[in-house]
N, C-alpha and C positions, 0 to 999 in steps of 0.2 A: 301207262301210256301203251303198253304192248296190248293190254286188254282192249282199249279203245280202238287200236287199229285193226285187230282182227274181229271185231264183234260184227255179226251179220247185218245190221242195220245200215251200217257205213261201207256199203260196196265201193262207192266211189272212191272213199278214202284208202280201201285197201289196194285198189288196182293202181291210183296215181301216186301214191306215195313211194312205193318200191322203185318205181321208174326216176322218180325225183332223187331218191337216195342213190340209186345206184350211178347216176351221173355225178353227184358229189363225190362218191367212194372213188371213181375213176379219177376226178380230179385230184383228191388227197393222195392216191397212188402216184400219179405223175409227179406231183409236187415233193412228195418223200423221195423219190428215185432220183430226180433233176437235184435236189439238195443233197442227196446222199453220195452222188457223183462228184459234186463241186466242193462240198463243205465238209464231207465224212459222216459217218453214221450217227455220232453223238448230237451234232446239230440237226440233223434229219430228225432223230427221234425226238428231240425237243419241240420240233416244228409240227411235227406229227400229232404229238400230246396236245398241242395248242390248239391244232385244227379239229381234233376230236372233241375237244371241249366245246369249241365254237360250234361245232355241228350239232353236238347234244342241245344247246341253247336255241339254234335255228330251228331245230326237228321239235323242240317244245313248243316254241313259238307259233310253227306252222300247224302243229295240231291243234293248238289253243284256237287259233284264228279261222278255223274250218268251219 
């Protein structure tokens, strides 16, 4: 997947994907901090792991359907 993102023939993917990914990363960070403040570190860590796994699936689908 990394080779696909940085291949020279896919310039539109290389420039649009990091912006989309950065927005989702900031969302994950805000969710992690809010759950950490309200529920404690262990619950926040479990939710973060779940979100990362979901993001990997979403990224794979995003790259496949380009």
